[in-house]
Every structure is written in C-alpha cells, then in structure tokens.
C-alpha atoms as an extended CHARMM CRD file, in Angstrom:
* protein
*
       154  EXT
         1         1  MET       CA            -17.2190000000       -7.0460000000       -5.0220000000  PROA      1               0.0000000000
         2         2  LYS       CA            -15.3270000000       -4.2340000000       -3.3150000000  PROA      2               0.0000000000
         3         3  ALA       CA            -11.8650000000       -4.7090000000       -2.0950000000  PROA      3               0.0000000000
         4         4  VAL       CA             -8.6620000000       -3.3040000000       -0.8160000000  PROA      4               0.0000000000
         5         5  LEU       CA             -5.5820000000       -4.7460000000       -2.0420000000  PROA      5               0.0000000000
         6         6  LEU       CA             -2.3280000000       -4.2570000000        0.1180000000  PROA      6               0.0000000000
         7         7  ASP       CA              1.2690000000       -4.4580000000       -0.7380000000  PROA      7               0.0000000000
         8         8  ARG       CA              2.8020000000       -6.5640000000        1.6080000000  PROA      8               0.0000000000
         9         9  ASP       CA              6.4060000000       -5.3000000000        2.6580000000  PROA      9               0.0000000000
        10        10  GLY       CA              6.4480000000       -1.9260000000        4.1270000000  PROA      10              0.0000000000
        11        11  VAL       CA              2.5650000000       -1.7720000000        4.5000000000  PROA      11              0.0000000000
        12        12  ILE       CA              1.7320000000       -4.6850000000        6.4260000000  PROA      12              0.0000000000
        13        13  ASN       CA              5.0250000000       -5.6720000000        7.6990000000  PROA      13              0.0000000000
        14        14  ALA       CA              8.4290000000       -4.3020000000        8.3870000000  PROA      14              0.0000000000
        15        15  LEU       CA             11.4190000000       -4.4050000000        6.1220000000  PROA      15              0.0000000000
        16        16  VAL       CA             14.4170000000       -6.4510000000        7.0770000000  PROA      16              0.0000000000
        17        17  TYR       CA             18.0220000000       -5.5940000000        6.8890000000  PROA      17              0.0000000000
        18        18  HSD       CA             19.8380000000       -8.5280000000        5.5630000000  PROA      18              0.0000000000
        19        19  LYS       CA             23.4270000000       -8.3390000000        6.7650000000  PROA      19              0.0000000000
        20        20  GLU       CA             24.8890000000      -11.0310000000        4.7610000000  PROA      20              0.0000000000
        21        21  ALA       CA             23.7320000000       -9.2260000000        1.7600000000  PROA      21              0.0000000000
        22        22  GLY       CA             23.9250000000       -5.4960000000        2.7730000000  PROA      22              0.0000000000
        23        23  ILE       CA             20.4320000000       -4.7500000000        1.8100000000  PROA      23              0.0000000000
        24        24  ILE       CA             17.1220000000       -3.7590000000        3.2320000000  PROA      24              0.0000000000
        25        25  ASP       CA             14.4250000000       -5.9950000000        1.4660000000  PROA      25              0.0000000000
        26        26  ALA       CA             11.4480000000       -8.3970000000        2.2590000000  PROA      26              0.0000000000
        27        27  PRO       CA             11.7150000000      -10.9390000000        5.0060000000  PROA      27              0.0000000000
        28        28  PHE       CA             13.0890000000      -13.9140000000        3.5440000000  PROA      28              0.0000000000
        29        29  LYS       CA             12.2020000000      -16.3460000000        6.4890000000  PROA      29              0.0000000000
        30        30  ARG       CA              9.0180000000      -16.6590000000        8.5410000000  PROA      30              0.0000000000
        31        31  SER       CA             10.9260000000      -15.7510000000       11.6640000000  PROA      31              0.0000000000
        32        32  GLN       CA             11.6560000000      -12.3000000000       10.2270000000  PROA      32              0.0000000000
        33        33  PHE       CA              8.3060000000      -11.3770000000        9.5610000000  PROA      33              0.0000000000
        34        34  LYS       CA              7.0970000000       -8.7200000000       11.8710000000  PROA      34              0.0000000000
        35        35  LEU       CA              3.6040000000       -6.9110000000       11.4750000000  PROA      35              0.0000000000
        36        36  LEU       CA              3.6480000000       -3.0450000000       11.7420000000  PROA      36              0.0000000000
        37        37  PRO       CA              1.4260000000       -1.5160000000       14.5060000000  PROA      37              0.0000000000
        38        38  ARG       CA             -2.2640000000       -1.3730000000       14.1620000000  PROA      38              0.0000000000
        39        39  VAL       CA             -2.3080000000       -3.5060000000       10.8870000000  PROA      39              0.0000000000
        40        40  PRO       CA             -4.9670000000       -6.1740000000       12.3090000000  PROA      40              0.0000000000
        41        41  LYS       CA             -7.1430000000       -3.2140000000       13.5780000000  PROA      41              0.0000000000
        42        42  ALA       CA             -6.8500000000       -1.5570000000       10.2320000000  PROA      42              0.0000000000
        43        43  ILE       CA             -7.6230000000       -4.7200000000        8.4640000000  PROA      43              0.0000000000
        44        44  ARG       CA            -10.6870000000       -5.3060000000       10.7690000000  PROA      44              0.0000000000
        45        45  MET       CA            -11.8720000000       -1.9700000000        9.9430000000  PROA      45              0.0000000000
        46        46  LEU       CA            -11.7970000000       -2.3790000000        6.3260000000  PROA      46              0.0000000000
        47        47  ASN       CA            -13.7070000000       -5.8050000000        6.7040000000  PROA      47              0.0000000000
        48        48  ASP       CA            -16.2570000000       -4.0080000000        8.9800000000  PROA      48              0.0000000000
        49        49  LEU       CA            -16.7210000000       -1.5270000000        6.0750000000  PROA      49              0.0000000000
        50        50  GLY       CA            -17.7260000000       -4.6390000000        4.0380000000  PROA      50              0.0000000000
        51        51  LEU       CA            -14.4060000000       -4.6000000000        2.0110000000  PROA      51              0.0000000000
        52        52  ARG       CA            -12.4560000000       -7.7630000000        1.1600000000  PROA      52              0.0000000000
        53        53  VAL       CA             -8.8450000000       -7.5250000000        2.1440000000  PROA      53              0.0000000000
        54        54  ALA       CA             -6.0380000000       -9.0690000000        0.1110000000  PROA      54              0.0000000000
        55        55  ILE       CA             -2.4510000000       -9.0820000000        0.1100000000  PROA      55              0.0000000000
        56        56  VAL       CA             -0.4580000000       -8.7220000000       -2.9870000000  PROA      56              0.0000000000
        57        57  SER       CA              3.2870000000       -8.1000000000       -3.9620000000  PROA      57              0.0000000000
        58        58  ASN       CA              5.6660000000       -7.7700000000       -6.8520000000  PROA      58              0.0000000000
        59        59  GLN       CA              8.0730000000       -9.6410000000       -4.4480000000  PROA      59              0.0000000000
        60        60  PRO       CA             11.5060000000       -9.1080000000       -5.6610000000  PROA      60              0.0000000000
        61        61  GLY       CA             12.3930000000      -12.1820000000       -3.4060000000  PROA      61              0.0000000000
        62        62  ILE       CA             10.6080000000      -14.4180000000       -5.7700000000  PROA      62              0.0000000000
        63        63  ALA       CA             12.7710000000      -13.3060000000       -8.7740000000  PROA      63              0.0000000000
        64        64  LYS       CA             15.9720000000      -13.7060000000       -6.5080000000  PROA      64              0.0000000000
        65        65  GLY       CA             14.5210000000      -17.1760000000       -5.5100000000  PROA      65              0.0000000000
        66        66  HSD       CA             14.1340000000      -16.6160000000       -1.6790000000  PROA      66              0.0000000000
        67        67  MET       CA             10.3300000000      -17.4620000000       -1.9310000000  PROA      67              0.0000000000
        68        68  LYS       CA              7.6520000000      -18.9580000000       -4.0940000000  PROA      68              0.0000000000
        69        69  PRO       CA              5.0770000000      -16.9330000000       -5.9510000000  PROA      69              0.0000000000
        70        70  ASP       CA              1.6760000000      -16.4390000000       -4.3990000000  PROA      70              0.0000000000
        71        71  MET       CA             -1.5160000000      -16.5460000000       -6.4390000000  PROA      71              0.0000000000
        72        72  LEU       CA             -3.1940000000      -13.0980000000       -6.7860000000  PROA      72              0.0000000000
        73        73  LYS       CA             -6.8990000000      -12.6230000000       -7.3840000000  PROA      73              0.0000000000
        74        74  ALA       CA             -8.4890000000       -9.9550000000       -9.3710000000  PROA      74              0.0000000000
        75        75  PHE       CA            -11.1760000000       -7.7080000000       -7.9010000000  PROA      75              0.0000000000
        76        76  GLU       CA            -13.9130000000       -5.7790000000       -9.6900000000  PROA      76              0.0000000000
        77        77  ARG       CA            -13.5760000000       -2.4440000000       -7.5400000000  PROA      77              0.0000000000
        78        78  CYS       CA            -10.8570000000       -2.0210000000       -4.9800000000  PROA      78              0.0000000000
        79        79  TYR       CA             -8.2210000000        0.0890000000       -3.6650000000  PROA      79              0.0000000000
        80        80  VAL       CA             -4.5190000000       -0.5040000000       -3.7920000000  PROA      80              0.0000000000
        81        81  ILE       CA             -2.2810000000        0.6260000000       -0.7090000000  PROA      81              0.0000000000
        82        82  GLY       CA              1.3840000000        0.5450000000       -1.2550000000  PROA      82              0.0000000000
        83        83  ASP       CA              4.5790000000        2.1400000000       -0.5020000000  PROA      83              0.0000000000
        84        84  GLY       CA              6.1160000000        2.5220000000       -3.8370000000  PROA      84              0.0000000000
        85        85  ILE       CA              5.7870000000        3.7030000000       -7.4020000000  PROA      85              0.0000000000
        86        86  PRO       CA              5.2110000000        0.1480000000       -8.7680000000  PROA      86              0.0000000000
        87        87  ASP       CA              2.4330000000       -0.2850000000       -6.4290000000  PROA      87              0.0000000000
        88        88  LEU       CA              0.6610000000        2.8680000000       -7.6450000000  PROA      88              0.0000000000
        89        89  LEU       CA              1.2160000000        1.8070000000      -11.2600000000  PROA      89              0.0000000000
        90        90  ALA       CA             -0.2640000000       -1.4840000000      -10.6600000000  PROA      90              0.0000000000
        91        91  GLY       CA             -3.2670000000       -0.1530000000       -8.8280000000  PROA      91              0.0000000000
        92        92  SER       CA             -3.9180000000        2.5430000000      -11.7990000000  PROA      92              0.0000000000
        93        93  ARG       CA             -3.5610000000        0.0160000000      -14.2800000000  PROA      93              0.0000000000
        94        94  ALA       CA             -6.1400000000       -2.2160000000      -12.5060000000  PROA      94              0.0000000000
        95        95  GLY       CA             -8.4550000000        0.6670000000      -12.5410000000  PROA      95              0.0000000000
        96        96  CYS       CA             -8.1790000000        0.9640000000       -8.5500000000  PROA      96              0.0000000000
        97        97  ARG       CA             -8.2450000000        3.8430000000       -6.1750000000  PROA      97              0.0000000000
        98        98  THR       CA             -4.5270000000        4.2880000000       -4.9250000000  PROA      98              0.0000000000
        99        99  ILE       CA             -3.0300000000        5.2050000000       -1.5410000000  PROA      99              0.0000000000
       100       100  PHE       CA              0.4460000000        5.7890000000       -1.1070000000  PROA      100             0.0000000000
       101       101  ILE       CA              1.8750000000        4.7080000000        2.6900000000  PROA      101             0.0000000000
       102       102  GLY       CA              4.7650000000        7.0210000000        3.6660000000  PROA      102             0.0000000000
       103       103  ARG       CA              6.1010000000       10.3740000000        3.5740000000  PROA      103             0.0000000000
       104       104  TRP       CA              5.1500000000       12.2040000000        0.3010000000  PROA      104             0.0000000000
       105       105  LYS       CA              8.2800000000       13.8620000000       -0.5990000000  PROA      105             0.0000000000
       106       106  CYS       CA              9.3740000000       15.7110000000       -3.7680000000  PROA      106             0.0000000000
       107       107  GLU       CA             11.8790000000       12.9140000000       -4.7360000000  PROA      107             0.0000000000
       108       108  ILE       CA              8.6690000000       10.6810000000       -5.0480000000  PROA      108             0.0000000000
       109       109  CYS       CA              6.7030000000       13.6040000000       -6.6570000000  PROA      109             0.0000000000
       110       110  GLN       CA              8.9680000000       13.9830000000       -9.7380000000  PROA      110             0.0000000000
       111       111  PHE       CA              8.1660000000       10.1540000000      -10.4420000000  PROA      111             0.0000000000
       112       112  THR       CA              4.3110000000       10.7050000000      -10.2150000000  PROA      112             0.0000000000
       113       113  GLU       CA              3.6360000000       13.5360000000      -12.4530000000  PROA      113             0.0000000000
       114       114  ALA       CA              1.6220000000       11.4370000000      -14.8590000000  PROA      114             0.0000000000
       115       115  PRO       CA             -1.8960000000       11.4940000000      -13.5010000000  PROA      115             0.0000000000
       116       116  HSD       CA             -2.1680000000        7.5720000000      -13.6210000000  PROA      116             0.0000000000
       117       117  VAL       CA              0.6430000000        7.2910000000      -11.2500000000  PROA      117             0.0000000000
       118       118  ARG       CA             -0.5440000000        9.9020000000       -8.7110000000  PROA      118             0.0000000000
       119       119  PRO       CA             -2.3420000000        8.3450000000       -5.6840000000  PROA      119             0.0000000000
       120       120  ALA       CA             -5.7660000000        9.3000000000       -4.7240000000  PROA      120             0.0000000000
       121       121  PHE       CA             -4.3940000000        9.8540000000       -1.1760000000  PROA      121             0.0000000000
       122       122  VAL       CA             -1.1200000000        9.7650000000        1.2250000000  PROA      122             0.0000000000
       123       123  ALA       CA             -1.3380000000        7.9400000000        4.5840000000  PROA      123             0.0000000000
       124       124  LYS       CA              1.3710000000        7.5920000000        7.2090000000  PROA      124             0.0000000000
       125       125  ASP       CA              0.4350000000        3.9090000000        7.6550000000  PROA      125             0.0000000000
       126       126  LEU       CA             -2.3880000000        1.2240000000        7.0590000000  PROA      126             0.0000000000
       127       127  TRP       CA             -4.4490000000        2.4290000000        9.8480000000  PROA      127             0.0000000000
       128       128  GLU       CA             -4.5020000000        5.9700000000        8.3880000000  PROA      128             0.0000000000
       129       129  ALA       CA             -5.2760000000        4.5770000000        5.0680000000  PROA      129             0.0000000000
       130       130  ALA       CA             -8.3090000000        2.5180000000        6.4210000000  PROA      130             0.0000000000
       131       131  GLN       CA             -9.7850000000        5.6780000000        8.0620000000  PROA      131             0.0000000000
       132       132  LEU       CA             -9.3920000000        7.6260000000        4.8090000000  PROA      132             0.0000000000
       133       133  ILE       CA            -11.3680000000        4.6550000000        2.8570000000  PROA      133             0.0000000000
       134       134  ARG       CA            -13.9030000000        4.7080000000        5.7460000000  PROA      134             0.0000000000
       135       135  SER       CA            -14.4550000000        8.6030000000        5.3240000000  PROA      135             0.0000000000
       136       136  GLU       CA            -14.6970000000        8.1830000000        1.5000000000  PROA      136             0.0000000000
       137       137  MET       CA            -17.2290000000        5.4060000000        1.6510000000  PROA      137             0.0000000000
       138       138  ALA       CA            -19.3790000000        7.2120000000        4.4800000000  PROA      138             0.0000000000
       139       139  GLY       CA            -19.1110000000       10.4450000000        2.1790000000  PROA      139             0.0000000000
       140       140  THR       CA            -18.5050000000       12.4780000000        4.9460000000  PROA      140             0.0000000000
       141       141  GLY       CA            -16.3540000000       15.0020000000        2.9830000000  PROA      141             0.0000000000
       142       142  GLN       CA            -13.4110000000       14.7290000000        5.4850000000  PROA      142             0.0000000000
       143       143  VAL       CA            -11.2270000000       12.9810000000        2.6470000000  PROA      143             0.0000000000
       144       144  ALA       CA             -8.2720000000       15.0220000000        1.3120000000  PROA      144             0.0000000000
       145       145  SER       CA             -7.6770000000       15.3250000000       -2.4300000000  PROA      145             0.0000000000
       146       146  SER       CA             -4.8970000000       13.9070000000       -4.2960000000  PROA      146             0.0000000000
       147       147  PRO       CA             -1.4580000000       14.9430000000       -2.6980000000  PROA      147             0.0000000000
       148       148  ASN       CA              0.2330000000       17.8720000000       -3.9430000000  PROA      148             0.0000000000
       149       149  CYS       CA              4.2030000000       18.3950000000       -3.3700000000  PROA      149             0.0000000000
       150       150  LEU       CA              3.9310000000       21.7060000000       -1.7650000000  PROA      150             0.0000000000
       151       151  VAL       CA              1.0020000000       21.0000000000        0.4500000000  PROA      151             0.0000000000
       152       152  ALA       CA              2.3620000000       17.4560000000        1.5900000000  PROA      152             0.0000000000
       153       153  GLN       CA              5.6630000000       19.0190000000        2.4720000000  PROA      153             0.0000000000
       154       154  ALA       CA              4.0990000000       21.3030000000        5.1030000000  PROA      154             0.0000000000
C-alpha cells in the first residue's frame, strides 16, 4: 500500500499563538484549528494518484495534557511530509521518502547533515509537495534532487 503521512501542525493547519502561555503551538481547541490554503485540494490530488493519506503527529500538546493521543497506522511504502527535523527523522526511520514543508535555511541545514535526516524534497506548502509526488510517480523527470543549502537559498 502506498501512502503519504502528513504532519499536522504547520503542514495542514496553521499554528496558533496562545497569549496566556506566550507560545506559538498546536491548536488546543477545535475552534482554533484552521486549514492552510489548498490543503483539501492537495490531499484530493494525492488520493487521485492512488495514495492513501494519513495525518500523524508528535503532538507536544499530548505530553502537556492539552489533548488525547491519536492512533497511528503503519504503511508499507509512504512519504512523510513535515515541517520540522523530528518529522524528517521519523520518516527516515520508517523508511519513507521525506518532504520538508517550509523555507530551507542554513539554520535547518546544519541539523540535517546526516543523510538519514536530509529530506528528498523541499516544498513551500502541501500543494507543492503533492505536485512533487505526482511528478515523481509519473516519472516526468521534473522533480528536483535533495535540497542543497546553497541552491535552496537562491
């Protein structure tokens, strides 16, 4: 079964500023959850490619008691799309192709020197990540190689 595993916070939904705690974190209440632009369209594209899509998360809010843990499912072959180093590590350890969502900066590069941390691709959002997966699956040759600090800064 081919699948795409999506990190939740920062990939499919916006982060929230919690004024009472003075932190930017995951939404703690349902009313705070806001999908990012083009997320449903990107997920639909992935489904149309025959990929199952699941949302996974390392949810620090669970450890802090803000929410209850969700069940995670294992897949034989998948992509992990995330916006942080822990997402890349989890994807790599699970044997998945990884896509980093966000701006690739040298501050991040310094933590991804090891090959098992380096993402296969970098995308600005989930829509772009879905297009990268579509290109890779179609074998169009339009997919860029693994990110390079010097190239990604240009």
